[in-house]
C-alpha positions as CSV (number, residue, x, y, z in Angstrom):
1,V,-16.9,-36.4,-40.0
2,D,-18.8,-33.7,-41.9
3,E,-20.5,-36.2,-44.2
4,V,-21.7,-38.4,-41.3
5,S,-23.0,-35.3,-39.5
6,R,-24.9,-34.2,-42.6
7,D,-26.3,-37.7,-43.3
8,L,-27.6,-37.9,-39.7
9,N,-29.1,-34.4,-39.9
10,M,-26.8,-33.0,-37.2
11,A,-26.8,-29.5,-38.6
12,Q,-27.4,-27.9,-35.2
13,Q,-24.5,-29.7,-33.5
14,P,-22.2,-31.5,-35.9
15,F,-19.8,-34.1,-34.7
16,N,-16.3,-33.0,-33.8
17,A,-14.9,-36.5,-34.2
18,I,-15.9,-40.1,-34.8
19,L,-14.3,-43.0,-32.9
20,V,-14.4,-46.2,-34.9
21,R,-13.8,-49.2,-32.7
22,L,-13.5,-52.9,-33.5
23,Y,-14.4,-55.3,-30.6
24,F,-12.9,-58.7,-31.2
25,D,-14.8,-60.2,-28.2
26,G,-16.8,-59.0,-25.2
27,S,-13.7,-58.4,-23.1
28,D,-12.2,-55.6,-25.3
29,E,-12.3,-52.2,-23.8
30,I,-11.0,-48.6,-24.0
31,A,-9.6,-47.2,-20.8
32,W,-11.5,-44.5,-18.9
33,H,-10.7,-41.1,-20.4
34,T,-12.3,-37.7,-21.0
35,D,-13.3,-36.1,-24.3
36,G,-13.2,-32.7,-22.7
37,R,-10.1,-31.4,-24.4
38,T,-9.7,-27.9,-25.8
39,F,-9.0,-29.0,-29.4
40,L,-12.6,-30.5,-29.5
41,G,-14.1,-27.1,-28.8
42,S,-16.4,-26.0,-26.0
43,T,-19.1,-28.6,-26.7
44,P,-17.5,-31.9,-27.9
45,T,-19.9,-34.0,-29.9
46,I,-18.2,-37.3,-30.6
47,A,-19.8,-40.3,-32.4
48,S,-18.7,-43.8,-31.5
49,L,-19.1,-46.4,-34.3
50,S,-18.7,-50.0,-33.1
51,F,-17.9,-53.1,-35.2
52,G,-17.5,-56.7,-34.3
53,A,-18.6,-58.4,-31.1
54,N,-21.1,-56.9,-28.6
55,A,-19.4,-54.9,-25.9
56,T,-20.5,-52.6,-23.0
57,F,-19.9,-48.9,-23.6
58,Q,-19.8,-47.1,-20.3
59,M,-20.2,-43.3,-19.7
60,R,-20.0,-41.2,-16.6
61,R,-20.5,-37.5,-16.0
62,M,-17.5,-35.4,-15.4
63,T,-17.7,-32.1,-13.4
64,N,-14.1,-31.1,-14.3
65,V,-11.9,-32.6,-17.0
66,W,-8.6,-34.2,-16.1
67,P,-6.2,-32.7,-15.4
68,S,-8.5,-30.3,-13.6
69,V,-9.0,-27.1,-15.5
70,D,-9.6,-25.2,-12.3
71,G,-6.6,-26.5,-10.5
72,S,-8.5,-28.5,-8.0
73,S,-7.5,-32.0,-6.9
74,G,-9.5,-35.1,-7.6
75,D,-10.5,-37.0,-10.7
76,G,-13.5,-34.8,-11.7
77,I,-16.0,-37.6,-11.7
78,D,-19.5,-36.7,-10.7
79,R,-20.4,-39.6,-8.4
80,S,-23.9,-38.2,-7.7
81,T,-24.9,-39.1,-11.3
82,P,-25.2,-42.9,-12.1
83,Q,-22.9,-44.4,-14.7
84,S,-24.6,-45.2,-18.0
85,N,-24.0,-48.5,-19.7
86,F,-24.9,-49.3,-23.3
87,V,-24.5,-52.6,-25.0
88,V,-23.2,-51.9,-28.5
89,G,-23.1,-54.3,-31.4
90,D,-21.8,-54.5,-34.9
91,G,-22.7,-51.3,-36.7
92,D,-24.1,-49.4,-33.7
93,M,-23.4,-45.7,-33.3
94,L,-23.6,-43.7,-30.1
């Protein structure tokens, strides 16, 4: 992680983690989840490195991580902000 952060000149905000994902075909997916966990620090910066087939990488803004850190109910998804979709291919990093 440190080497990739350094090579990409990420000195101001280095990666906390790197997800490496192999997509066998366009139907592969990772279930919705949040990266807002305490072990990743206060500002998680996670790289996602894709290999294999093209796939759609989807992101949506969270207003509160699940389970809700403030004790409120709901899923924490900010539905006022549009979902972002990125097509990733072999060797792409987000």
